[in-house]
C-alpha positions in Angstrom: 102.5 129.5 87.9 100.3 126.5 88.9 103.1 124.5 89.6 105.0 126.9 91.6 101.9 127.8 93.7 101.6 124.1 94.5 104.9 123.8 95.4 104.5 126.8 97.7 101.6 125.3 99.3 103.2 121.8 99.8 106.2 123.8 101.4 104.2 125.8 103.8 101.5 122.9 104.5 103.8 120.3 105.7 105.4 122.0 108.8 101.8 122.5 110.0 101.7 118.6 110.5 104.4 119.2 113.2 102.6 122.2 114.4 99.4 120.2 115.0 101.6 117.4 116.7 103.6 119.7 118.8 101.4 122.5 120.0 99.3 120.2 122.4 102.5 118.5 123.8 104.0 122.2 124.6 101.0 123.2 126.1 101.0 120.1 128.3 104.6 120.4 129.2 105.4 124.0 129.8 101.7 125.2 130.9 99.5 127.6 129.4 101.7 130.4 130.8 104.7 129.0 129.4 102.9 128.6 125.9 101.8 131.9 125.8 105.5 133.4 126.6 106.6 131.1 123.7 104.0 132.4 121.2 105.0 135.9 122.2 108.8 134.6 121.4 107.7 133.6 118.0 105.8 136.9 117.6 108.6 138.8 118.3 111.0 137.0 116.2 108.6 137.2 113.4 108.3 140.8 113.7 112.0 141.7 114.1 112.4 139.5 111.2 110.4 141.5 109.0 112.4 144.8 109.6 114.5 144.9 106.8 113.7 148.3 105.5 111.7 146.7 102.6 115.0 145.6 100.9 113.7 141.9 100.6 110.8 142.8 98.5 112.8 145.5 96.7 115.5 143.0 95.9 112.9 140.4 94.3 111.2 143.5 92.4 114.5 144.8 91.2 115.7 141.0 90.0 112.4 140.4 88.6 112.0 143.3 86.4 115.8 142.9 85.1 115.1 139.4 84.2 111.9 140.2 82.2 114.0 143.0 80.2 116.7 140.6 79.6 119.5 142.2 81.7 121.3 140.1 84.3 124.5 141.7 84.2 123.9 143.9 87.2 122.5 141.1 89.5 125.3 140.5 91.3 125.6 144.0 92.5 122.0 144.1 93.4 122.1 141.1 95.4 125.5 141.9 97.2 124.3 145.6 98.0 120.9 144.4 99.4 122.6 141.5 101.4 125.1 143.6 103.1 122.6 146.2 104.2 120.3 143.4 105.5 122.9 142.0 107.3 123.6 145.4 109.1 119.9 145.9 109.8 119.6 142.4 111.4 122.6 142.9 113.7 121.1 146.4 114.7 117.5 144.9 115.4 119.1 141.9 117.3 120.8 144.7 119.7 117.7 146.4 120.2 115.5 143.3 120.8 118.1 142.1 123.2 118.4 145.6 125.2 114.9 145.8 125.7 114.4 141.9 126.7 113.9 142.9 130.5 111.5 145.7 129.9 109.4 143.7 127.5 109.0 140.8 130.2 108.3 143.4 132.9 105.2 144.7 130.9 103.5 141.2 130.9 101.3 139.8 133.8 101.6 136.4 135.1 105.2 135.6 134.1 106.4 132.8 136.5 110.1 133.4 135.9 110.9 137.0 134.5 114.8 136.4 134.4 114.5 133.2 132.4 111.8 134.7 130.0 114.1 137.9 129.4 117.0 135.3 128.8 114.9 133.5 126.2 113.9 136.9 124.5 117.8 137.5 124.3 118.3 134.1 122.5 115.6 134.7 119.8 117.1 138.1 119.1 120.5 136.3 118.2 118.1 134.7 115.3 117.1 138.0 113.9 120.2 138.7 111.5 119.9 135.0 110.0 116.2 135.7 109.6 116.7 138.9 107.9 119.6 137.8 105.6 117.6 134.4 104.8 114.6 136.4 103.5 116.9 138.4 101.3 118.5 135.0 99.8 114.9 133.7 99.5 113.9 136.8 97.5 116.8 136.0 94.9 115.3 132.6 94.5 111.8 133.6 94.2 112.7 136.1 91.5 114.4 133.5 89.4 111.1 131.2 90.1 113.3 128.6 92.0 110.5 127.7 94.0 111.4 124.0 94.1 114.7 124.8 95.9 112.8 127.4 98.2 110.2 124.7 99.4 112.9 121.9 99.9 114.6 124.1 102.5 111.4 125.5 103.7 109.9 122.2 104.9 112.7 121.2 107.3 113.1 124.7 108.7 109.4 125.1 109.3 109.0 121.9 111.0 111.9 122.7 113.4 110.0 125.7 114.5 107.7 123.6 116.4 110.0 120.4 116.8 112.7 122.4 118.0 111.0 123.3 121.3 110.1 119.7 121.8 113.5 118.6 121.2 114.8 121.1 123.8 112.3 119.9 126.2 113.6 116.4 126.0 117.0 117.5 126.3 117.1 120.2 128.8 113.8 120.2 130.4 111.2 123.2 130.3 113.4 126.0 130.1 112.3 128.9 127.6 115.7 130.1 127.5 117.2 127.1 126.0 114.1 126.7 123.7 115.1 130.1 122.5 118.7 129.1 121.6 117.5 126.0 120.0 115.4 127.7 117.8 117.8 130.2 117.0 120.4 127.6 116.0 117.7 126.3 113.5 117.7 129.7 112.0 121.4 129.8 111.6 121.5 126.5 110.0 118.5 127.5 107.5 120.6 130.4 106.4 123.4 128.1 104.8 121.5 126.1 102.0 119.7 129.5 100.9 123.0 131.1 100.5 124.5 128.2 98.4 121.7 128.1 96.1 120.8 131.9 95.6 124.5 132.7 95.0 125.5 130.2 92.6 124.9 131.9 89.2 124.7 135.6 89.7 124.7 138.1 86.6 127.9 140.2 86.9 130.2 140.3 89.9 129.4 140.6 93.6 130.3 144.3 94.5 128.7 147.1 96.6 127.1 149.6 94.5 126.0 153.1 96.0 123.8 153.7 93.0 122.1 150.5 93.3 121.5 151.1 97.2 119.8 154.3 96.3 117.3 152.6 94.0 116.7 149.6 96.6 116.0 152.1 99.2 113.7 154.1 96.9 111.7 151.0 96.2 112.1 149.5 99.7 110.9 152.6 101.8 107.2 152.1 101.4 107.7 148.5 101.7 109.4 148.9 104.6 106.6 150.9 106.2 104.3 148.0 105.5 106.5 145.4 106.6 106.5 147.4 110.0 102.9 148.4 110.5 101.3 145.4 109.0 103.1 142.7 111.4 102.6 145.2 114.3 98.7 145.0 113.9 98.9 141.4 113.3 100.8 140.8 116.6 99.8 143.8 118.6 96.8 142.0 120.1 99.0 139.1 121.9 100.8 142.1 123.7 97.6 144.0 124.7 96.4 140.6 126.0 99.5 139.8 127.9 99.4 143.4 129.6 96.0 143.9 130.3 94.8 140.3 131.0 97.2 137.4 131.6 100.1 135.4 129.9 97.6 132.6 130.2 95.0 134.5 128.3 97.7 134.9 125.5 97.6 131.2 125.3 93.7 131.0 125.0 93.8 133.7 122.2 97.2 132.8 120.6 96.4 129.1 119.9 93.1 129.7 118.0 94.8 132.8 116.1 98.1 130.4 115.2 95.3 127.9 114.0 93.6 130.3 111.6 96.7 132.2 110.5 98.1 129.1 109.3 95.5 129.3 106.6 97.8 132.1 105.1 100.1 129.5 103.6 97.4 129.2 101.0 97.5 132.9 99.7 101.1 133.0 100.7 101.9 130.2 98.2 100.1 131.9 95.6 101.3 135.6 96.0 104.9 134.5 96.1 104.2 133.5 92.4 102.3 136.4 91.9 104.7 139.0 93.1 107.4 138.4 90.4 104.7 137.6 87.7 102.9 141.1 88.2 106.5 142.7 88.4 107.3 141.4 84.9 104.2 142.8 83.5 104.5 146.4 84.9 105.2 147.4 81.4 102.6 145.6 79.5 100.3 142.7 79.7 97.3 144.7 81.6 94.5 142.0 80.0 96.6 138.8 81.3 97.3 140.7 84.4 93.8 141.2 85.1 92.7 137.6 84.1 95.4 136.4 86.6 94.2 138.8 89.3 90.5 137.5 88.9 91.2 134.0 88.8 93.5 134.2 91.9 90.6 135.6 93.7 88.1 133.3 92.8 90.5 130.2 93.5 91.2 131.6 97.0 87.5 131.9 97.8 86.4 128.7 96.6 89.4 126.9 98.4 89.0 128.8 101.7 85.2 129.4 102.2 84.6 125.6 103.3 87.8 125.5 105.5 87.2 128.9 107.3 83.4 128.1 107.6 84.1 124.6 109.3 86.5 126.5 111.6 83.9 129.1 112.6 81.0 126.5 113.0 82.7 123.7 114.9 85.4 125.7 116.9 84.8 124.1 120.1 84.5 120.4 119.1 87.7 121.0 117.1 89.7 122.5 120.0 88.2 120.0 122.4 89.6 117.2 120.0 93.2 118.9 119.6 93.6 120.3 123.0 91.3 119.6 125.5 87.4 120.3 126.3 88.6 123.0 129.2 90.8 124.8 126.9 88.2 124.7 123.9 85.5 126.4 126.1 87.8 129.5 126.6 89.1 129.6 122.8 86.3 128.5 120.7 84.4 132.0 120.6 87.8 133.3 119.5 88.4 130.8 117.0 84.9 131.4 115.4 85.4 135.2 115.2 89.1 134.6 113.9 87.9 132.3 111.1 85.7 135.1 109.6 88.4 137.5 109.6 91.1 135.3 108.2 89.0 134.5 105.2 88.3 138.1 104.4 92.3 138.7 104.7 93.3 136.0 102.3 91.3 137.7 99.7 93.1 140.8 100.4 96.6 139.4 99.6 96.0 139.4 95.8 95.3 143.1 95.4 97.9 144.0 98.0 100.5 141.9 96.0 99.4 143.8 92.7 99.9 147.1 94.5 103.1 146.3 95.5 104.6 144.6 92.5 103.3 147.6 90.5 105.4 150.1 92.8 102.3 151.2 94.4 103.6 150.1 98.0 103.2 153.8 99.0 99.4 153.1 98.8 99.2 150.3 101.2 101.7 151.8 103.7 99.7 154.9 103.8 96.6 153.1 104.2 98.0 151.0 107.2 99.2 154.1 108.8 96.0 155.6 108.8 94.2 152.5 110.2 96.9 152.0 113.0 95.9 154.4 115.8 92.2 153.8 115.4 93.1 149.8 115.5 95.3 150.1 118.6 92.8 152.3 120.4 90.0 149.9 119.6 92.0 146.8 120.5 92.7 148.4 124.0 89.6 149.3 124.7 87.9 146.1 123.7 90.4 144.0 125.4 90.2 145.7 128.6 86.3 145.8 128.3 85.8 142.3 127.0 89.1 140.2 127.0 90.1 138.1 124.5 86.9 138.1 122.6 87.0 141.8 122.3 90.5 141.6 120.7 89.1 139.1 118.3 86.2 141.2 117.2 88.4 144.2 116.7 91.1 142.4 114.7 88.5 141.0 112.3 86.8 144.2 112.0 90.0 146.0 110.9 90.7 143.1 108.5 87.1 143.9 106.8 87.8 147.4 106.4 91.3 147.0 105.2 90.3 144.6 102.8 87.4 146.7 101.3 89.9 149.6 100.8 92.6 147.6 99.3 90.4 146.4 96.7 89.3 149.8 95.9 92.8 150.9 95.4 94.1 148.0 93.3 91.2 148.6 90.7 92.7 151.1 88.6 95.5 148.6 87.8 93.0 145.8 86.3 90.4 148.1 84.8 90.4 148.7 81.0 91.9 151.8 80.1 89.3 154.4 78.3 89.8 154.5 74.6 
């Protein structure tokens, strides 16, 4: 588990070097408004890429449980059935995003070229099927604990997310639509090695199995709700800022947000390993599961607290060094507030993964559904009243409440059973 976590951490961290180098160049070349729109494009495609009806998580869970029970004969049917449906969902999502590209742009203030921005959204829509199918293939590899392969592909793919726009700028100039097509091309290429390694040695034959489809949807229904609501709450702030303040304000908010949320790579590296590990202990191993749970939380706290404290305390000089002093004045308060929230949120990844891998995705989805209206109302009020600082404050408050409730829900799964 430690080896796999370290591999994941390296695979997620190395692309951040490109982010660190490329973001200042992008801001300088396309301006605050242009970078704000690019940040919204990243958010849109990330959100639509998660709308897989929960089948990615369900696929990993089904394969991990089958492997733990020594049954590999149905793997081919599980994989093929899930990927077929995920492809159909990806095509549908791409069509919806492309169809609403102009209304999405029309609701943003301060867009210098609405037609080009809408064309960029269409370009990014083309990437959605590739992203969704790739997530399913990655789930196959993770269920088999093939984290070395996953990260060997993830590093160049993640680097291209930030280096691709720079390449497009050099080749075609500051055109958001061509940046979008460049990123979509990168996502299409990333699908190929995932498919090669994930589909090499399945158990049984590739076939569409309706009975397996019912099982996947039964598992995936609540995963789907979480995959829709969770990212919506994480990215809604950018769209509210764009609608109520300006596209430039999105850049002042999204840059520190991108900065702190990159710390998600640490719990992400761990929970990608924890999910199949917890799932394989559904039937037994409560004491071992509890030990893994507690040690994981302690490790995250010890590793992340110093990093988040530095970001919160030295926000302005860090941003001034990275971007420029004028930008830092606007963004530093946001970074300080978000750094507190991200530390709390990173700890919540462990109980959240425990609940989902134990078949309790319904609990996390219902909790997020209950939080959503209060968060959106609070976000709108705080942003219209206090701007980007208000948005950051509400985001952090929602994280704190969510984390406390997630821990409360997960405790019965690790507590000793009464004798």
